[in-house]
Backbone as a printed PyTorch tensor [residue, N CA C, xyz], in Angstrom:
tensor([[[ 24.6530,  13.4000,  -7.7880],
         [ 24.1970,  14.5650,  -8.5100],
         [ 24.9560,  14.6600,  -9.8310]],

        [[ 24.2780,  14.9150, -10.9260],
         [ 24.9280,  15.0430, -12.2170],
         [ 25.2470,  16.5130, -12.4920]],

        [[ 26.0170,  16.7360, -13.5540],
         [ 26.3650,  18.0940, -13.9460],
         [ 25.0980,  18.8830, -14.2740]],

        [[ 25.1680,  20.1800, -14.0250],
         [ 24.1410,  21.0870, -14.5290],
         [ 24.8610,  22.2010, -15.2660]],

        [[ 24.2260,  22.7070, -16.2920],
         [ 24.8540,  23.7950, -17.0160],
         [ 23.8050,  24.7310, -17.5760]],

        [[ 24.2320,  25.9620, -17.7320],
         [ 23.3470,  26.9840, -18.2510],
         [ 23.9510,  28.3550, -18.0350]],

        [[ 23.1290,  29.3600, -18.2110],
         [ 23.5950,  30.7470, -18.1320],
         [ 23.4180,  31.3140, -16.7340]],

        [[ 24.4960,  31.8530, -16.1990],
         [ 24.4500,  32.6710, -14.9850],
         [ 24.8610,  34.0590, -15.4550]],

        [[ 23.8880,  34.9310, -15.5690],
         [ 24.1520,  36.2470, -16.1550],
         [ 24.5610,  36.0820, -17.6030]],

        [[ 25.7120,  36.6290, -17.9620],
         [ 26.2060,  36.5770, -19.3440],
         [ 27.1690,  35.4190, -19.5830]],

        [[ 27.4350,  34.6080, -18.5610],
         [ 28.4140,  33.5370, -18.6860],
         [ 27.7450,  32.1670, -18.6800]],

        [[ 28.1750,  31.3210, -19.6090],
         [ 27.6930,  29.9440, -19.6280],
         [ 28.5590,  29.1370, -18.6710]],

        [[ 27.9280,  28.4530, -17.7270],
         [ 28.6380,  27.7700, -16.6470],
         [ 28.1840,  26.3180, -16.5600]],

        [[ 29.1480,  25.4480, -16.3240],
         [ 28.8540,  24.0340, -16.0550],
         [ 29.3360,  23.7590, -14.6250]],

        [[ 28.4280,  23.2400, -13.8040],
         [ 28.7830,  22.8420, -12.4430],
         [ 28.8180,  21.3240, -12.4050]],

        [[ 29.9720,  20.7780, -12.0430],
         [ 30.1380,  19.3330, -12.0450],
         [ 29.3940,  18.7020, -10.8760]],

        [[ 28.9270,  17.5050, -11.0970],
         [ 28.2250,  16.7740, -10.0510],
         [ 29.1310,  16.5370,  -8.8460]],

        [[ 28.5460,  16.6640,  -7.6680],
         [ 29.2930,  16.5350,  -6.4060],
         [ 30.0940,  15.2360,  -6.3440]],

        [[ 29.5250,  14.1520,  -6.8510],
         [ 30.1880,  12.8520,  -6.7820],
         [ 31.3520,  12.7210,  -7.7560]],

        [[ 31.4390,  13.6050,  -8.7490],
         [ 32.5040,  13.4660,  -9.7530],
         [ 33.6340,  14.4750,  -9.6070]],

        [[ 33.5010,  15.4330,  -8.7010],
         [ 34.4790,  16.5190,  -8.5760],
         [ 35.8820,  15.9960,  -8.2470]],

        [[ 36.0020,  15.0550,  -7.3510],
         [ 37.3230,  14.5370,  -6.9760],
         [ 38.0020,  13.8790,  -8.1720]],

        [[ 37.2630,  13.0460,  -8.9020],
         [ 37.8300,  12.3820, -10.0790],
         [ 38.1870,  13.3850, -11.1650]],

        [[ 37.3280,  14.3620, -11.3820],
         [ 37.5980,  15.3770, -12.4050],
         [ 38.8480,  16.1680, -12.0470]],

        [[ 38.9650,  16.5860, -10.7990],
         [ 40.1530,  17.3290, -10.3690],
         [ 41.4140,  16.4910, -10.5700]],

        [[ 41.3310,  15.2170, -10.2390],
         [ 42.4870,  14.3220, -10.4250],
         [ 42.8330,  14.1970, -11.9080]],

        [[ 41.8180,  14.0070, -12.7380],
         [ 42.0700,  13.7960, -14.1600],
         [ 42.6280,  15.0340, -14.8560]],

        [[ 42.3620,  16.2070, -14.3270],
         [ 42.9590,  17.4420, -14.8550],
         [ 44.2830,  17.7700, -14.1490]],

        [[ 44.7200,  16.9260, -13.2370],
         [ 45.9770,  17.0700, -12.5010],
         [ 45.9920,  18.2870, -11.5790]],

        [[ 44.8310,  18.6060, -10.9990],
         [ 44.7490,  19.7660, -10.1140],
         [ 45.6010,  19.5900,  -8.8580]],

        [[ 45.7480,  18.3370,  -8.3690],
         [ 46.5350,  18.1470,  -7.1320],
         [ 47.9620,  18.6340,  -7.3090]],

        [[ 48.5520,  18.4090,  -8.4960],
         [ 49.9360,  18.8170,  -8.7110],
         [ 50.0370,  20.2140,  -9.3170]],

        [[ 49.1000,  20.5700, -10.1720],
         [ 49.1630,  21.8710, -10.8510],
         [ 48.5590,  22.9960, -10.0080]],

        [[ 47.5680,  22.6570,  -9.1780],
         [ 46.8680,  23.6570,  -8.3710],
         [ 46.7100,  23.1750,  -6.9330]],

        [[ 47.7930,  23.0260,  -6.1970],
         [ 47.6510,  22.5580,  -4.8130],
         [ 46.6950,  23.4590,  -4.0210]],

        [[ 45.7980,  22.8340,  -3.2760],
         [ 44.8410,  23.5830,  -2.4710],
         [ 43.5470,  23.8990,  -3.1970]],

        [[ 43.4780,  23.5700,  -4.4790],
         [ 42.2780,  23.8390,  -5.2750],
         [ 41.6000,  22.5390,  -5.6800]],

        [[ 40.3050,  22.6450,  -5.9080],
         [ 39.5280,  21.5440,  -6.4720],
         [ 38.6860,  22.1260,  -7.6010]],

        [[ 38.6860,  21.4510,  -8.7440],
         [ 37.9060,  21.9110,  -9.8920],
         [ 36.4610,  21.4540,  -9.7100]],

        [[ 35.5470,  22.4180,  -9.7080],
         [ 34.1350,  22.0810,  -9.4930],
         [ 33.2400,  22.4490, -10.6710]],

        [[ 33.8120,  23.0680, -11.6960],
         [ 33.0100,  23.4470, -12.8430],
         [ 33.8550,  24.0800, -13.9220]],

        [[ 33.1730,  24.6520, -14.9320],
         [ 33.8690,  25.3020, -16.0360],
         [ 32.9610,  26.3640, -16.6390]],

        [[ 33.5230,  27.1370, -17.5760],
         [ 32.7160,  28.1410, -18.2590],
         [ 32.9360,  28.0840, -19.7600]],

        [[ 32.2750,  28.9710, -20.4760],
         [ 32.3530,  28.9910, -21.9280],
         [ 33.5680,  29.7450, -22.4490]],

        [[ 34.4790,  30.1100, -21.5700],
         [ 35.7040,  30.8010, -21.9530],
         [ 36.9300,  29.8980, -21.8390]],

        [[ 36.7200,  28.6370, -21.4620],
         [ 37.8420,  27.7160, -21.3150],
         [ 38.4840,  27.7480, -19.9450]],

        [[ 37.7430,  28.2240, -18.9570],
         [ 38.2670,  28.3050, -17.5950],
         [ 37.6520,  27.2340, -16.7030]],

        [[ 38.4470,  26.8050, -15.7410],
         [ 37.9600,  25.9050, -14.6950],
         [ 37.4570,  26.7560, -13.5340]],

        [[ 36.3420,  26.3560, -12.9430],
         [ 35.8620,  26.9850, -11.7140],
         [ 36.4790,  26.1950, -10.5710]],

        [[ 37.3250,  26.8630,  -9.7970],
         [ 38.1280,  26.1760,  -8.7890],
         [ 37.8290,  26.6930,  -7.3880]],

        [[ 37.6110,  25.7490,  -6.4890],
         [ 37.4310,  26.0630,  -5.0770],
         [ 38.7930,  26.0340,  -4.4070]],

        [[ 39.1630,  27.1480,  -3.7940],
         [ 40.4050,  27.2290,  -3.0310],
         [ 40.0800,  26.8160,  -1.6040]],

        [[ 40.4390,  25.5940,  -1.2580],
         [ 40.0190,  25.0190,   0.0220],
         [ 40.4380,  25.8570,   1.2320]],

        [[ 41.6800,  26.3530,   1.2900],
         [ 42.0570,  27.1150,   2.4910],
         [ 41.2050,  28.3610,   2.7370]],

        [[ 40.8100,  29.0690,   1.6700],
         [ 40.0590,  30.3190,   1.8470],
         [ 38.5570,  30.1530,   1.6580]],

        [[ 38.1400,  29.0870,   0.9620],
         [ 36.7310,  28.9030,   0.6470],
         [ 36.2560,  29.7430,  -0.5220]],

        [[ 37.1670,  30.4930,  -1.1460],
         [ 36.8120,  31.3410,  -2.2900],
         [ 36.9030,  30.5340,  -3.5820]],

        [[ 36.1590,  30.9900,  -4.5860],
         [ 36.1750,  30.3350,  -5.8880],
         [ 36.8120,  31.2630,  -6.9150]],

        [[ 37.5870,  30.6470,  -7.8020],
         [ 38.3130,  31.3900,  -8.8240],
         [ 38.1130,  30.7430, -10.1880]],

        [[ 38.2090,  31.5780, -11.2380],
         [ 38.3020,  31.0840, -12.6100],
         [ 39.7860,  30.9700, -12.9220]],

        [[ 40.2030,  29.7950, -13.3510],
         [ 41.5970,  29.5680, -13.7380],
         [ 41.5600,  28.8700, -15.0930]],

        [[ 42.3110,  29.3690, -16.0730],
         [ 42.2980,  28.7100, -17.3800],
         [ 42.6770,  27.2280, -17.2400]],

        [[ 42.0210,  26.3770, -18.0230],
         [ 42.4330,  24.9730, -18.0440],
         [ 43.8570,  24.8600, -18.5840]],

        [[ 44.2140,  25.7680, -19.5050],
         [ 45.5540,  25.8070, -20.0810],
         [ 45.9880,  27.2620, -20.1430]],

        [[ 47.0240,  27.6770, -19.4250],
         [ 47.7670,  26.8750, -18.4660],
         [ 47.0340,  26.8130, -17.1230]],

        [[ 46.9980,  25.6430, -16.5690],
         [ 46.3740,  25.4310, -15.2630],
         [ 47.3870,  25.8760, -14.2110]],

        [[ 47.3300,  27.1570, -13.8920],
         [ 48.3450,  27.7840, -13.0500],
         [ 47.6530,  28.8420, -12.1890]],

        [[ 47.8190,  28.7480, -10.8760],
         [ 47.1300,  29.6440,  -9.9450],
         [ 47.4930,  31.1110, -10.1380]],

        [[ 48.6250,  31.3870, -10.7780],
         [ 48.9730,  32.8020, -10.9920],
         [ 47.9680,  33.5070, -11.9190]],

        [[ 47.1810,  32.7310, -12.6560],
         [ 46.1790,  33.3090, -13.5440],
         [ 44.7760,  33.3090, -12.9390]],

        [[ 44.6610,  33.0090, -11.6650],
         [ 43.3580,  32.9490, -10.9930],
         [ 42.6730,  34.3110, -10.9980]],

        [[ 41.3810,  34.2890, -11.3420],
         [ 40.5450,  35.4850, -11.3030],
         [ 39.3760,  35.2130, -10.3600]],

        [[ 39.0200,  36.1730,  -9.5200],
         [ 37.9150,  35.9540,  -8.5830],
         [ 36.6250,  35.5710,  -9.3020]],

        [[ 35.9220,  34.5970,  -8.7330],
         [ 34.6350,  34.1730,  -9.2910],
         [ 33.5180,  34.4000,  -8.2670]],

        [[ 33.6020,  33.7380,  -7.1200],
         [ 32.5920,  33.8400,  -6.0560],
         [ 33.3160,  33.8520,  -4.7180]],

        [[ 32.7340,  34.5520,  -3.7600],
         [ 33.3510,  34.6460,  -2.4390],
         [ 33.2490,  33.3610,  -1.6360]],

        [[ 32.2790,  32.5140,  -1.9800],
         [ 32.0690,  31.2890,  -1.2050],
         [ 31.1720,  30.3450,  -2.0030]],

        [[ 31.0860,  29.1120,  -1.5340],
         [ 30.1510,  28.1670,  -2.1490],
         [ 28.7140,  28.6580,  -2.0090]],

        [[ 28.4340,  29.3560,  -0.8960],
         [ 27.0910,  29.8950,  -0.6970],
         [ 26.7510,  30.9440,  -1.7480]],

        [[ 27.7170,  31.8170,  -2.0750],
         [ 27.4390,  32.8400,  -3.0980],
         [ 27.2870,  32.1950,  -4.4800]],

        [[ 28.0290,  31.1090,  -4.7340],
         [ 27.8370,  30.3600,  -5.9730],
         [ 26.4470,  29.7270,  -5.9900]],

        [[ 26.0380,  29.1430,  -4.8780],
         [ 24.7100,  28.5190,  -4.7950],
         [ 23.6120,  29.5520,  -5.0330]],

        [[ 23.7730,  30.7560,  -4.4910],
         [ 22.7960,  31.8280,  -4.7350],
         [ 22.7310,  32.1730,  -6.2230]],

        [[ 23.8970,  32.2750,  -6.8660],
         [ 23.9270,  32.5800,  -8.2990],
         [ 23.3050,  31.4410,  -9.1040]],

        [[ 23.5780,  30.2150,  -8.6980],
         [ 23.0680,  29.0410,  -9.4200],
         [ 21.5410,  28.9580,  -9.3490]],

        [[ 20.9450,  29.5310,  -8.3080],
         [ 19.4770,  29.5500,  -8.2100],
         [ 18.8670,  30.3400,  -9.3620]],

        [[ 19.6420,  31.2910,  -9.8900],
         [ 19.1630,  32.1220, -10.9990],
         [ 19.6330,  31.5880, -12.3540]],

        [[ 20.2900,  30.4400, -12.3520],
         [ 20.8090,  29.8720, -13.5970],
         [ 19.6780,  29.5310, -14.5500]],

        [[ 19.8420,  29.9400, -15.7930],
         [ 18.9280,  29.5100, -16.8500],
         [ 19.4670,  28.1740, -17.3550]],

        [[ 18.9590,  27.1000, -16.8080],
         [ 19.4800,  25.7610, -17.0650],
         [ 19.2070,  25.3610, -18.5060]],

        [[ 20.2090,  24.7350, -19.1030],
         [ 20.1220,  24.2540, -20.4740],
         [ 19.7880,  22.7700, -20.4530]],

        [[ 18.9380,  22.3430, -21.3430],
         [ 18.6080,  20.9250, -21.4710],
         [ 19.5320,  20.2880, -22.4960]],

        [[ 19.8460,  19.0160, -22.2960],
         [ 20.7970,  18.3070, -23.1560],
         [ 20.4060,  18.3700, -24.6230]],

        [[ 19.1340,  18.3720, -24.9160],
         [ 18.7130,  18.3490, -26.3180],
         [ 18.5430,  19.7470, -26.9280]],

        [[ 18.8530,  20.7930, -26.1600],
         [ 18.6200,  22.1460, -26.6580],
         [ 19.8740,  22.8160, -27.2060]],

        [[ 21.0390,  22.1900, -27.0480],
         [ 22.2840,  22.8450, -27.4250],
         [ 23.2870,  21.8000, -27.9090]],

        [[ 23.8300,  21.9540, -29.1230],
         [ 24.7800,  20.9540, -29.6270],
         [ 26.0870,  20.8940, -28.8280]],

        [[ 26.4050,  21.9480, -28.0800],
         [ 27.6280,  21.9360, -27.2680],
         [ 27.3840,  21.4720, -25.8280]],

        [[ 26.1660,  21.0510, -25.5370],
         [ 25.8440,  20.6130, -24.1800],
         [ 26.7980,  19.4900, -23.7610]],

        [[ 27.3710,  19.6240, -22.5760],
         [ 28.2530,  18.5960, -22.0390],
         [ 29.6610,  18.6330, -22.5860]],

        [[ 29.9620,  19.5720, -23.4600],
         [ 31.2880,  19.6600, -24.0570],
         [ 32.0720,  20.8080, -23.4300]],

        [[ 33.3820,  20.6310, -23.3740],
         [ 34.2590,  21.6650, -22.8240],
         [ 34.8550,  22.4870, -23.9650]],

        [[ 35.0910,  23.7710, -23.7130],
         [ 35.7400,  24.6520, -24.6750],
         [ 37.2270,  24.3310, -24.6870]],

        [[ 37.7640,  24.1660, -25.9010],
         [ 39.1990,  23.9220, -26.0580],
         [ 39.7330,  24.8410, -27.1450]],

        [[ 40.8740,  25.4690, -26.8660],
         [ 41.5510,  26.2930, -27.8580],
         [ 42.6140,  25.4400, -28.5390]],

        [[ 42.4910,  25.2880, -29.8580],
         [ 43.4190,  24.4610, -30.6190],
         [ 44.8510,  24.9260, -30.3620]],

        [[ 45.0760,  26.2230, -30.4400],
         [ 46.3690,  26.8060, -30.0970],
         [ 46.1560,  27.6540, -28.8490]],

        [[ 46.6760,  27.2050, -27.7040],
         [ 46.4670,  27.9490, -26.4580],
         [ 47.0440,  29.3620, -26.5190]],

        [[ 46.5040,  30.2260, -25.6840],
         [ 46.9470,  31.6210, -25.6470],
         [ 48.4420,  31.7260, -25.3680]],

        [[ 48.9880,  30.8860, -24.4730],
         [ 50.4080,  31.0120, -24.1340],
         [ 51.2990,  30.6510, -25.3250]],

        [[ 50.7260,  30.0250, -26.3540],
         [ 51.4660,  29.7010, -27.5740],
         [ 51.0820,  30.6430, -28.7190]],

        [[ 50.3490,  31.7120, -28.3880],
         [ 49.9810,  32.6990, -29.3930],
         [ 48.5860,  32.5270, -29.9660]],

        [[ 47.8100,  31.5840, -29.4290],
         [ 46.4460,  31.3730, -29.9200],
         [ 45.5380,  32.5410, -29.5840]],

        [[ 44.5530,  32.7480, -30.4160],
         [ 43.6040,  33.8490, -30.2570],
         [ 42.2540,  33.2800, -29.8340]],

        [[ 41.7830,  33.6730, -28.6700],
         [ 40.5030,  33.1720, -28.1580],
         [ 39.3170,  33.7050, -28.9620]],

        [[ 39.5270,  34.7570, -29.7440],
         [ 38.4320,  35.3330, -30.5430],
         [ 38.3390,  34.7130, -31.9300]],

        [[ 39.3480,  33.9450, -32.3210],
         [ 39.3660,  33.3030, -33.6270],
         [ 38.4950,  32.0490, -33.5820]],

        [[ 37.3790,  32.0830, -34.2850],
         [ 36.4300,  30.9640, -34.2490],
         [ 37.0610,  29.6480, -34.6970]],

        [[ 38.0580,  29.7060, -35.5560],
         [ 38.7530,  28.4920, -36.0000],
         [ 39.6030,  27.8910, -34.8910]],

        [[ 39.9300,  28.6880, -33.8890],
         [ 40.7590,  28.2230, -32.7760],
         [ 39.9200,  27.6190, -31.6480]],

        [[ 38.6110,  27.8140, -31.6980],
         [ 37.7220,  27.3510, -30.6370],
         [ 37.0350,  26.0610, -31.0710]],

        [[ 37.2170,  25.0160, -30.2940],
         [ 36.5750,  23.7250, -30.5510],
         [ 35.8820,  23.2720, -29.2620]],

        [[ 34.9810,  22.3230, -29.3980],
         [ 34.2880,  21.7540, -28.2500],
         [ 34.6440,  20.2800, -28.1820]],

        [[ 34.9580,  19.8170, -26.9820],
         [ 35.4120,  18.4350, -26.8220],
         [ 34.7280,  17.7840, -25.6290]],

        [[ 34.4320,  16.4820, -25.7450],
         [ 33.9540,  15.7440, -24.5690],
         [ 35.0170,  15.8110, -23.4690]],

        [[ 34.5840,  15.7320, -22.2270],
         [ 35.4890,  15.9260, -21.0980],
         [ 36.7160,  15.0150, -21.1560]],

        [[ 36.5590,  13.7350, -21.4870],
         [ 37.7100,  12.8120, -21.4950],
         [ 38.7700,  13.2620, -22.5070]],

        [[ 38.3410,  13.7180, -23.6600],
         [ 39.2990,  14.2070, -24.6590],
         [ 39.8810,  15.5370, -24.2050]],

        [[ 39.0340,  16.4060, -23.6670],
         [ 39.4990,  17.7040, -23.1550],
         [ 40.5700,  17.5050, -22.0890]],

        [[ 40.3810,  16.5500, -21.2030],
         [ 41.3790,  16.2890, -20.1570],
         [ 42.7170,  15.8920, -20.7730]],

        [[ 42.6870,  15.0360, -21.7950],
         [ 43.9450,  14.6230, -22.4430],
         [ 44.6140,  15.8080, -23.1320]],

        [[ 43.8200,  16.6440, -23.8180],
         [ 44.3830,  17.8230, -24.4690],
         [ 44.9950,  18.7770, -23.4440]],

        [[ 44.3010,  18.9760, -22.3400],
         [ 44.8120,  19.8630, -21.2850],
         [ 46.0930,  19.3090, -20.6660]],

        [[ 46.1420,  18.0120, -20.4260],
         [ 47.3700,  17.4060, -19.8830],
         [ 48.5390,  17.6560, -20.8280]],

        [[ 48.3020,  17.4650, -22.1260],
         [ 49.3630,  17.6780, -23.1070],
         [ 49.8550,  19.1300, -23.0660]],

        [[ 48.9250,  20.0990, -23.2370],
         [ 49.3170,  21.5020, -23.3100],
         [ 49.8790,  22.0240, -21.9900]],

        [[ 49.3440,  21.5420, -20.8650],
         [ 49.9220,  21.9460, -19.5810],
         [ 51.3250,  21.3870, -19.4180]],

        [[ 51.5490,  20.1790, -19.9260],
         [ 52.9050,  19.6190, -19.9120],
         [ 53.8630,  20.4970, -20.7080]],

        [[ 53.4370,  20.9520, -21.8880],
         [ 54.2550,  21.8490, -22.7090],
         [ 54.5260,  23.1360, -21.9400]],

        [[ 53.4830,  23.7150, -21.3680],
         [ 53.6180,  24.9720, -20.6240],
         [ 54.6200,  24.8380, -19.4790]],

        [[ 54.4750,  23.8080, -18.6620],
         [ 55.3540,  23.6540, -17.5000],
         [ 56.7760,  23.2810, -17.9080]],

        [[ 56.9590,  22.5310, -18.9920],
         [ 58.3230,  22.2600, -19.4730],
         [ 58.9800,  23.5500, -19.9460]],

        [[ 58.2210,  24.3830, -20.6700],
         [ 58.7660,  25.6700, -21.1170],
         [ 59.1230,  26.5570, -19.9250]],

        [[ 58.2500,  26.5780, -18.9220],
         [ 58.5240,  27.3920, -17.7280],
         [ 59.7710,  26.8910, -17.0070]],

        [[ 59.9280,  25.5660, -16.8980],
         [ 61.1320,  24.9980, -16.2610],
         [ 62.3960,  25.3760, -17.0270]],

        [[ 62.3220,  25.3010, -18.3700],
         [ 63.4760,  25.6650, -19.1840],
         [ 63.8260,  27.1390, -19.0210]],

        [[ 62.8300,  28.0000, -18.9690],
         [ 63.0880,  29.4210, -18.7890],
         [ 63.7320,  29.7030, -17.4430]],

        [[ 63.2780,  28.9810, -16.3870],
         [ 63.8850,  29.1750, -15.0550],
         [ 65.3500,  28.7130, -15.0730]],

        [[ 65.6160,  27.5860, -15.7230],
         [ 66.9910,  27.0860, -15.7760],
         [ 67.9060,  28.0250, -16.5710]],

        [[ 67.3560,  28.6380, -17.6280],
         [ 68.1530,  29.5200, -18.4710],
         [ 68.3520,  30.8970, -17.8700]],

        [[ 67.5480,  31.2360, -16.8710],
         [ 67.6220,  32.5870, -16.2720],
         [ 68.8290,  32.7570, -15.3650]]])
């Protein structure tokens, strides 16, 4: 199954293909950054849609910082996501220049970036987005480690 994307209510959502979810989660370092979660999609706000395996609930977690403390409820279960996806206004690849691209903030919020500043919002292919997220998450976690050591 390939990715599908489109509007669910007021939010633009990309659901990753079932066969690629494990690789995508690995490439975003979810095993180490989000133990117990698997990344199954994304939205137009720069968040990953994450399945919390122990509870079966889905959460929105920013790609940067990829940290469960920022988890926001998304869906109660895969079934509730599937129900919402039935109402998705699916986008075709040729209808949107950002189709297939992930939202990336040039300066992440934890570094003072503004999500409302259009100059701070860029769109990147997934492979580049993954590298950018790895870099910024590395910065975030190094800063957090330093703060813990200094405390």
